[in-house]
Structure formats: structure tokens, C-alpha cells
SEROFI-554623 format. One record per residue: residue number from 1; residue in three letters; chain; x, y, z of N, C-alpha, C in turn. Coordinates in Angstrom, 1 decimal. Example, Ala and Ser with C-alpha at 12.3 -4.5 7.8 and 13.67 -1.06 7.14 Angstrom:
// residues 2
{1, "ALA", "A", {13.2, -5.7, 7.8}, {12.3, -4.5, 7.8}, {13.2, -3.3, 7.8}},
{2, "SER", "A", {12.8, -2.2, 7.1}, {13.7, -1.1, 7.1}, {12.9, 0.0, 7.9}},
//
This chain:
// residues 87
{1, "MET", "A", {82.5, -61.3, -46.2}, {81.7, -60.5, -45.3}, {82.3, -59.1, -45.2}},
{2, "THR", "A", {81.4, -58.2, -44.9}, {81.8, -56.8, -44.8}, {82.7, -56.7, -43.6}},
{3, "ASN", "A", {83.8, -56.0, -43.7}, {84.7, -55.8, -42.6}, {84.7, -54.5, -42.0}},
{4, "LYS", "A", {85.2, -54.4, -40.7}, {85.3, -53.1, -40.0}, {86.2, -52.2, -40.9}},
{5, "ASN", "A", {85.9, -50.9, -40.8}, {86.6, -49.9, -41.5}, {86.5, -49.9, -43.0}},
{6, "GLU", "A", {85.5, -50.7, -43.5}, {85.2, -50.8, -44.9}, {84.2, -49.7, -45.2}},
{7, "LYS", "A", {84.2, -49.2, -46.4}, {83.2, -48.3, -46.8}, {82.1, -49.0, -47.7}},
{8, "ILE", "A", {80.9, -48.7, -47.5}, {79.8, -49.3, -48.3}, {79.0, -48.2, -48.9}},
{9, "GLU", "A", {78.4, -48.5, -50.1}, {77.6, -47.5, -50.8}, {76.2, -48.2, -51.0}},
{10, "THR", "A", {75.2, -47.4, -50.7}, {73.8, -47.9, -50.9}, {73.0, -46.7, -51.4}},
{11, "VAL", "A", {71.7, -47.0, -51.7}, {70.8, -46.0, -52.2}, {69.7, -45.9, -51.1}},
{12, "ASP", "A", {69.4, -44.6, -50.8}, {68.3, -44.4, -49.8}, {66.9, -44.4, -50.4}},
{13, "GLU", "A", {65.9, -44.2, -49.6}, {64.6, -44.3, -50.0}, {64.2, -43.3, -51.1}},
{14, "ASN", "A", {65.0, -42.2, -51.3}, {64.8, -41.2, -52.3}, {65.6, -41.4, -53.5}},
{15, "GLY", "A", {66.3, -42.6, -53.6}, {67.1, -42.9, -54.7}, {68.5, -42.2, -54.8}},
{16, "ASN", "A", {68.9, -41.6, -53.6}, {70.2, -40.9, -53.5}, {71.2, -41.9, -53.1}},
{17, "LYS", "A", {72.4, -41.8, -53.7}, {73.5, -42.6, -53.3}, {74.1, -42.1, -52.0}},
{18, "VAL", "A", {74.3, -43.1, -51.0}, {74.8, -42.7, -49.7}, {76.0, -43.6, -49.4}},
{19, "CYS", "A", {77.0, -43.1, -48.8}, {78.2, -43.9, -48.4}, {78.3, -43.9, -46.9}},
{20, "PHE", "A", {78.7, -45.1, -46.4}, {78.8, -45.3, -44.9}, {80.2, -45.9, -44.6}},
{21, "ASP", "A", {80.7, -45.6, -43.5}, {81.9, -46.3, -42.9}, {81.4, -47.3, -42.0}},
{22, "VAL", "A", {81.9, -48.6, -42.1}, {81.5, -49.7, -41.2}, {82.4, -49.5, -40.0}},
{23, "LEU", "A", {81.8, -49.1, -38.9}, {82.6, -49.0, -37.7}, {82.9, -50.3, -36.9}},
{24, "ASP", "A", {81.8, -51.1, -37.0}, {82.0, -52.4, -36.3}, {80.9, -53.4, -36.7}},
{25, "ILE", "A", {81.1, -54.6, -36.4}, {80.1, -55.6, -36.7}, {79.9, -56.4, -35.4}},
{26, "VAL", "A", {78.7, -56.5, -34.8}, {78.4, -57.1, -33.6}, {77.4, -58.2, -33.8}},
{27, "THR", "A", {77.4, -59.3, -33.0}, {76.5, -60.3, -33.1}, {75.6, -60.4, -31.8}},
{28, "VAL", "A", {74.3, -60.3, -32.0}, {73.4, -60.4, -30.9}, {72.4, -61.5, -31.2}},
{29, "ASP", "A", {72.2, -62.5, -30.3}, {71.3, -63.6, -30.5}, {71.5, -64.2, -31.9}},
{30, "ASP", "A", {72.8, -64.5, -32.2}, {73.2, -65.2, -33.4}, {72.8, -64.4, -34.7}},
{31, "VAL", "A", {72.6, -63.1, -34.6}, {72.3, -62.3, -35.8}, {73.4, -61.2, -35.8}},
{32, "ASP", "A", {74.0, -60.9, -37.0}, {75.0, -59.9, -37.2}, {74.4, -58.6, -37.5}},
{33, "TYR", "A", {75.0, -57.5, -36.9}, {74.5, -56.2, -37.1}, {75.7, -55.3, -37.4}},
{34, "ALA", "A", {75.6, -54.4, -38.3}, {76.6, -53.5, -38.7}, {76.4, -52.1, -38.0}},
{35, "ILE", "A", {77.4, -51.5, -37.5}, {77.3, -50.1, -36.9}, {77.9, -49.2, -38.0}},
{36, "LEU", "A", {77.1, -48.3, -38.5}, {77.5, -47.5, -39.7}, {77.5, -46.1, -39.3}},
{37, "LEU", "A", {78.4, -45.3, -39.9}, {78.5, -43.9, -39.8}, {78.4, -43.3, -41.2}},
{38, "PRO", "A", {77.5, -42.4, -41.4}, {77.5, -41.7, -42.7}, {78.8, -41.1, -43.0}},
{39, "GLU", "A", {79.3, -41.3, -44.2}, {80.6, -40.9, -44.6}, {80.8, -39.4, -44.4}},
{40, "ASP", "A", {79.7, -38.6, -44.7}, {79.8, -37.2, -44.5}, {79.5, -36.8, -43.0}},
{41, "GLY", "A", {79.4, -37.7, -42.1}, {79.1, -37.4, -40.8}, {80.2, -37.5, -39.8}},
{42, "GLU", "A", {81.2, -36.7, -40.1}, {82.4, -36.6, -39.2}, {82.3, -35.8, -38.0}},
{43, "ASP", "A", {81.2, -35.0, -37.9}, {81.0, -34.1, -36.7}, {80.3, -34.9, -35.6}},
{44, "GLU", "A", {80.3, -34.2, -34.4}, {79.7, -34.9, -33.3}, {78.2, -35.1, -33.3}},
{45, "GLU", "A", {77.6, -34.3, -34.2}, {76.1, -34.4, -34.3}, {75.7, -35.6, -35.1}},
{46, "SER", "A", {76.6, -36.3, -35.8}, {76.2, -37.4, -36.7}, {75.6, -38.6, -35.9}},
{47, "GLU", "A", {74.6, -39.2, -36.4}, {74.0, -40.3, -35.8}, {74.5, -41.6, -36.4}},
{48, "LEU", "A", {74.8, -42.6, -35.5}, {75.2, -43.9, -36.0}, {73.9, -44.6, -36.5}},
{49, "LEU", "A", {74.2, -45.5, -37.4}, {73.1, -46.3, -37.9}, {73.4, -47.8, -37.6}},
{50, "ILE", "A", {72.4, -48.5, -37.2}, {72.5, -49.9, -36.9}, {71.6, -50.7, -37.9}},
{51, "MET", "A", {72.3, -51.6, -38.6}, {71.5, -52.3, -39.6}, {71.8, -53.8, -39.5}},
{52, "ARG", "A", {70.8, -54.6, -39.7}, {70.9, -56.1, -39.7}, {71.7, -56.5, -41.0}},
{53, "LEU", "A", {72.6, -57.5, -40.8}, {73.3, -58.1, -41.9}, {72.7, -59.4, -42.3}},
{54, "LYS", "A", {72.3, -59.6, -43.5}, {71.7, -60.8, -43.9}, {72.5, -61.3, -45.1}},
{55, "GLN", "A", {72.9, -62.6, -45.0}, {73.7, -63.2, -46.1}, {72.7, -63.7, -47.2}},
{56, "ASP", "A", {73.1, -63.4, -48.5}, {72.3, -63.8, -49.6}, {73.3, -64.4, -50.6}},
{57, "GLY", "A", {73.5, -65.7, -50.5}, {74.6, -66.3, -51.3}, {75.9, -65.8, -50.8}},
{58, "GLU", "A", {76.7, -65.2, -51.6}, {78.0, -64.7, -51.2}, {77.9, -63.3, -50.9}},
{59, "GLU", "A", {76.8, -62.6, -51.1}, {76.6, -61.2, -50.8}, {76.0, -61.0, -49.4}},
{60, "TYR", "A", {76.3, -59.9, -48.8}, {75.6, -59.5, -47.6}, {74.7, -58.3, -47.9}},
{61, "LEU", "A", {73.5, -58.4, -47.4}, {72.5, -57.3, -47.5}, {72.4, -56.6, -46.2}},
{62, "PHE", "A", {72.2, -55.3, -46.3}, {71.9, -54.5, -45.1}, {70.4, -54.3, -45.0}},
{63, "GLU", "A", {69.8, -54.6, -43.8}, {68.4, -54.5, -43.6}, {68.1, -53.6, -42.5}},
{64, "THR", "A", {67.1, -52.7, -42.6}, {66.7, -51.9, -41.5}, {66.0, -52.8, -40.4}},
{65, "ILE", "A", {66.1, -52.3, -39.2}, {65.5, -53.0, -38.1}, {64.2, -52.3, -37.8}},
{66, "ASP", "A", {63.1, -52.9, -38.1}, {61.8, -52.4, -37.9}, {61.2, -52.7, -36.5}},
{67, "ASP", "A", {61.7, -53.7, -35.9}, {61.1, -54.1, -34.6}, {61.8, -53.3, -33.5}},
{68, "ASP", "A", {61.0, -52.5, -32.7}, {61.6, -51.7, -31.7}, {62.3, -52.5, -30.6}},
{69, "GLU", "A", {61.8, -53.6, -30.3}, {62.4, -54.4, -29.2}, {63.8, -55.0, -29.7}},
{70, "GLU", "A", {63.8, -55.4, -30.9}, {65.1, -55.9, -31.5}, {66.1, -54.8, -31.5}},
{71, "PHE", "A", {65.7, -53.6, -32.0}, {66.6, -52.4, -32.0}, {67.1, -52.0, -30.7}},
{72, "GLU", "A", {66.2, -52.0, -29.7}, {66.6, -51.6, -28.3}, {67.6, -52.6, -27.7}},
{73, "LYS", "A", {67.4, -53.9, -28.0}, {68.3, -54.9, -27.5}, {69.7, -54.8, -28.1}},
{74, "VAL", "A", {69.8, -54.5, -29.4}, {71.1, -54.3, -30.1}, {71.8, -53.0, -29.6}},
{75, "ALA", "A", {71.0, -51.9, -29.5}, {71.5, -50.7, -29.0}, {72.1, -50.8, -27.6}},
{76, "ALA", "A", {71.4, -51.5, -26.7}, {71.8, -51.7, -25.4}, {73.1, -52.5, -25.3}},
{77, "TYR", "A", {73.3, -53.5, -26.2}, {74.5, -54.3, -26.3}, {75.6, -53.4, -26.7}},
{78, "ILE", "A", {75.4, -52.6, -27.7}, {76.5, -51.7, -28.2}, {76.9, -50.7, -27.1}},
{79, "GLU", "A", {75.9, -50.2, -26.4}, {76.3, -49.3, -25.3}, {77.1, -50.0, -24.2}},
{80, "GLU", "A", {76.7, -51.2, -24.0}, {77.5, -52.0, -23.0}, {78.9, -52.2, -23.4}},
{81, "ILE", "A", {79.1, -52.5, -24.7}, {80.5, -52.6, -25.2}, {81.2, -51.4, -25.1}},
{82, "GLU", "A", {80.6, -50.2, -25.5}, {81.2, -48.9, -25.4}, {81.7, -48.6, -24.0}},
{83, "ASP", "A", {80.8, -48.9, -23.0}, {81.1, -48.6, -21.6}, {82.3, -49.5, -21.1}},
{84, "GLU", "A", {82.4, -50.7, -21.6}, {83.5, -51.6, -21.2}, {84.8, -51.1, -21.8}},
{85, "THR", "A", {84.8, -50.6, -23.0}, {86.0, -50.1, -23.7}, {86.5, -48.7, -23.1}},
{86, "GLU", "A", {85.6, -48.0, -22.5}, {85.9, -46.7, -21.9}, {86.6, -46.9, -20.6}},
{87, "GLU", "A", {86.4, -48.0, -19.9}, {87.0, -48.2, -18.6}, {88.4, -48.6, -18.6}},
//
């Protein structure tokens, strides 16, 4: 499985190679999600990416979350975790 602090490389919709740092992996409703930061996104304006992790044999695939309700649920969970760690 992909681990925290690991770097992954993928190809975007335009065929460009993109690298991400895996900041964390969370589980919501028995589904794993990766919190990713673009490798070149070290400034405060960088947006985190949340992607669903799906196991394919021994490999893990990153899938976009197309369902708004699913995305909102995961984002709310991540915010909740962040709030708890800030206290």
C-alpha cells in the first residue's frame, strides 16, 4: 500500500507527468482515500487533492471522486481530523 510521506507519479488528463506527496491516508465508510499535495505546491496557495484508493491485485490505483456527496463527506472528515490535531 502507498504510505504516508511517499511520493507518487501519475499522468494528468493532458498527458503531463505530475508528482505528488502523499500527506495522509484516511478511511471513510470502509474506503481508503489519499490526501495529496502537488510536489511543486510548497506555497500556501497550493490545493490539496483527495483521491480514492482502489486495490487492483497488488497495485493501488488513484481514482478521482466524481460524486459531490462522497467528496464532501471525505473533506468534512479530514477537516474534523485537522481540527482535533490543532487543539
